[in-house]
C-alpha positions as CSV (number, residue, x, y, z in Angstrom):
1,M,27.2,-9.1,-29.0
2,R,26.2,-12.3,-27.3
3,H,26.7,-10.3,-23.6
4,W,25.0,-7.2,-25.2
5,K,22.3,-9.2,-25.6
6,I,22.3,-11.1,-22.0
7,I,23.0,-7.4,-20.8
8,A,19.9,-6.2,-22.1
9,V,17.4,-8.8,-21.3
10,V,18.8,-9.2,-17.7
11,C,18.2,-5.2,-17.2
12,F,14.8,-5.7,-19.2
13,A,13.8,-8.2,-16.2
14,V,14.8,-6.0,-13.5
15,M,13.6,-2.1,-14.8
16,A,10.1,-4.1,-15.2
17,V,9.7,-5.1,-11.8
18,A,10.9,-1.7,-10.3
19,F,9.5,0.5,-12.8
20,G,6.0,-2.2,-11.6
21,C,6.9,-1.6,-7.9
22,L,8.0,2.1,-7.9
23,V,4.3,2.9,-9.4
24,L,2.6,1.5,-6.4
25,Y,4.2,3.8,-4.0
26,P,3.8,7.7,-5.2
27,K,2.1,8.7,-1.6
28,G,4.9,7.5,0.8
29,D,2.8,6.5,3.8
30,Q,0.4,9.5,4.2
31,G,-2.6,8.9,6.1
32,K,-0.3,6.0,8.5
33,G,1.4,8.1,11.1
34,E,-0.9,6.6,13.7
35,D,0.9,5.1,16.8
36,P,-1.1,3.1,18.4
37,E,-0.4,3.0,22.9
38,I,0.1,0.1,24.9
39,A,-0.9,1.3,28.4
40,D,-0.9,-1.7,30.1
41,M,2.8,-4.9,30.6
42,G,0.2,-7.7,30.1
43,V,-1.3,-6.5,27.0
44,E,1.8,-5.3,25.1
45,E,3.1,-9.5,26.4
46,S,-0.3,-10.9,24.5
47,K,0.8,-8.3,21.6
48,S,3.9,-9.9,20.8
49,T,2.8,-13.3,21.5
50,S,-0.3,-12.5,18.8
51,E,2.0,-10.9,16.2
52,A,4.8,-14.0,16.4
53,D,1.4,-16.3,14.7
54,L,1.0,-13.2,12.6
55,Q,4.4,-13.1,11.4
56,G,5.2,-17.2,10.6
57,H,1.1,-16.7,8.9
58,L,1.9,-13.8,7.1
59,S,5.4,-15.5,5.9
60,E,3.7,-18.4,4.5
61,W,1.6,-16.3,2.2
62,L,4.9,-13.9,1.3
63,T,6.3,-17.2,0.1
64,G,3.9,-17.3,-1.9
65,F,4.0,-13.9,-3.7
66,A,7.2,-14.2,-3.8
67,R,7.4,-17.6,-5.6
68,I,4.9,-16.2,-8.1
69,I,7.2,-13.0,-9.1
70,Y,10.5,-14.8,-8.2
71,E,10.2,-18.4,-10.3
72,Y,9.0,-18.3,-13.5
73,D,10.3,-19.3,-17.2
74,T,8.8,-16.0,-19.6
75,R,8.9,-19.0,-22.1
76,E,5.2,-20.2,-19.9
77,R,4.2,-16.8,-17.7
78,K,5.3,-13.8,-17.4
79,F,6.9,-12.6,-13.9
80,Y,3.4,-11.1,-12.5
81,V,1.0,-13.6,-13.8
82,G,-0.6,-14.7,-10.5
83,A,0.7,-11.8,-8.6
84,Q,-3.2,-10.6,-8.9
85,D,-4.6,-12.7,-5.6
86,Y,-1.9,-11.3,-3.2
87,M,-2.6,-7.2,-4.7
88,T,-5.7,-5.0,-4.6
89,E,-6.9,-4.5,-7.7
90,Q,-4.5,-0.9,-8.2
91,A,-1.9,-2.3,-6.6
92,F,-1.4,-5.3,-9.5
93,R,-2.3,-2.5,-11.9
94,T,0.3,-1.1,-11.2
95,F,2.4,-3.5,-10.8
96,A,2.4,-5.3,-13.9
97,P,3.4,-4.2,-17.1
98,M,0.9,-1.7,-19.6
99,E,-0.7,-4.3,-22.2
100,G,2.3,-3.9,-24.8
101,E,5.2,-2.6,-22.5
102,D,6.8,-6.1,-22.7
103,G,7.7,-6.5,-25.3
104,D,8.6,-10.0,-27.1
105,A,9.4,-11.0,-23.3
106,G,7.9,-14.2,-24.8
107,S,10.0,-15.0,-27.7
108,E,12.8,-17.2,-27.3
109,A,15.7,-14.5,-28.1
110,A,14.5,-12.7,-24.9
111,R,13.8,-16.1,-22.8
112,V,14.5,-15.0,-19.5
113,Q,14.5,-18.2,-16.5
114,S,14.3,-17.2,-12.9
115,R,14.6,-19.3,-9.4
116,L,13.8,-18.0,-6.1
117,L,16.3,-19.2,-3.8
118,E,15.3,-17.8,0.2
119,T,13.0,-14.6,0.8
120,K,13.5,-13.3,4.7
121,D,10.4,-10.6,6.0
122,Y,11.5,-8.2,8.1
123,Y,7.9,-6.4,9.9
124,S,6.6,-3.8,11.2
125,F,2.5,-4.0,12.3
126,V,0.9,-0.4,12.6
127,D,-2.0,-2.2,13.9
128,D,-4.1,-5.6,14.1
129,S,-4.9,-5.6,9.9
130,H,-1.8,-2.9,8.5
131,A,1.4,-3.8,8.2
132,E,4.7,-2.6,6.3
133,V,7.4,-5.5,6.0
134,V,10.6,-5.5,3.8
135,M,11.2,-8.6,1.6
136,E,15.3,-9.1,1.3
137,S,14.8,-12.4,-1.6
138,H,17.7,-14.0,-3.4
139,F,17.3,-15.3,-6.7
140,T,18.8,-16.2,-10.1
141,L,18.0,-15.0,-13.4
142,S,19.6,-17.0,-16.3
143,A,20.8,-14.6,-18.6
144,G,22.0,-13.5,-14.7
145,G,25.7,-15.0,-15.1
146,N,26.9,-17.2,-13.0
147,G,25.8,-15.3,-9.5
148,S,22.8,-13.9,-7.8
149,L,20.5,-11.5,-7.3
150,T,19.4,-10.1,-3.9
151,Q,16.2,-7.3,-4.2
152,Y,14.5,-6.1,-1.1
153,L,10.9,-4.8,-1.9
154,K,8.8,-2.5,0.9
155,L,5.7,-4.1,1.2
156,A,2.3,-2.4,2.4
157,I,-0.2,-4.7,3.4
158,E,-3.8,-4.6,5.4
159,K,-5.9,-7.5,6.6
160,E,-9.3,-6.9,4.5
161,G,-11.9,-9.3,5.9
162,D,-10.4,-12.7,6.6
163,T,-7.5,-12.4,4.0
164,W,-4.3,-10.0,3.9
165,L,-3.4,-7.9,0.6
166,I,-0.6,-6.0,-0.7
167,T,-1.5,-2.8,-1.1
168,D,1.5,-1.0,-2.0
169,C,4.9,-2.2,-3.0
170,H,8.0,0.0,-3.6
171,V,12.0,-1.5,-5.6
172,I,14.1,-0.7,-2.6
173,D,17.0,-2.3,-4.0
174,T,18.5,-4.8,-6.0
175,M,22.2,-6.4,-5.8
176,E,23.9,-8.7,-7.9
177,Q,26.0,-10.7,-6.0
C-alpha cells in the first residue's frame, strides 16, 4: 500500500508539470518560420560573439527559472509559485494548474520535495529577440525512490523591452534514472 502512494504522488507531480507545459504548446511553431539571412561574414562573426554573450545571460536567467520549478517542498509552496516572474501572463496561466486541480498537494500525505541537481540549455536563436531553448534538467523527488529524473523542456522565449519572458513551454520527455 505504501508503494502505491509513493507512485501516485510521483505520477501526480510529473503529470502536473507535463500537463501545464503541454497546454502551453498548442500551436507549434506557426509564425516563427523566418530564416534570417547573413550576407556578410563579418556580421556572422559578430553575431556568434553576441550570441555567446546572450547565451551566458540567458543561461543564468533560465537557471533561476529551473530553481523555481524544480526546487520546492509542497509543504511550503507549489512548484509553479514564482514561475510567473519568468513567463508571460498567458504562458503562466497554462503552466500553473487551474484553481482546485492540484487537490490536496499541500497535505502531509501528498508532500513532495524536489531538488535540482543540474541543468543544461541548448539554444536556437530566431533573431535578437526570439529564441527556442531545450532545457535538460536533472532533479530528485522525495517520492521518487533513490534515483533522479531527467526532464527535457522546449521553451520559446521572447525579449519584451529589456526583459526575456517564456512564451511557450512543452515537455519533450521525462525519464527516471
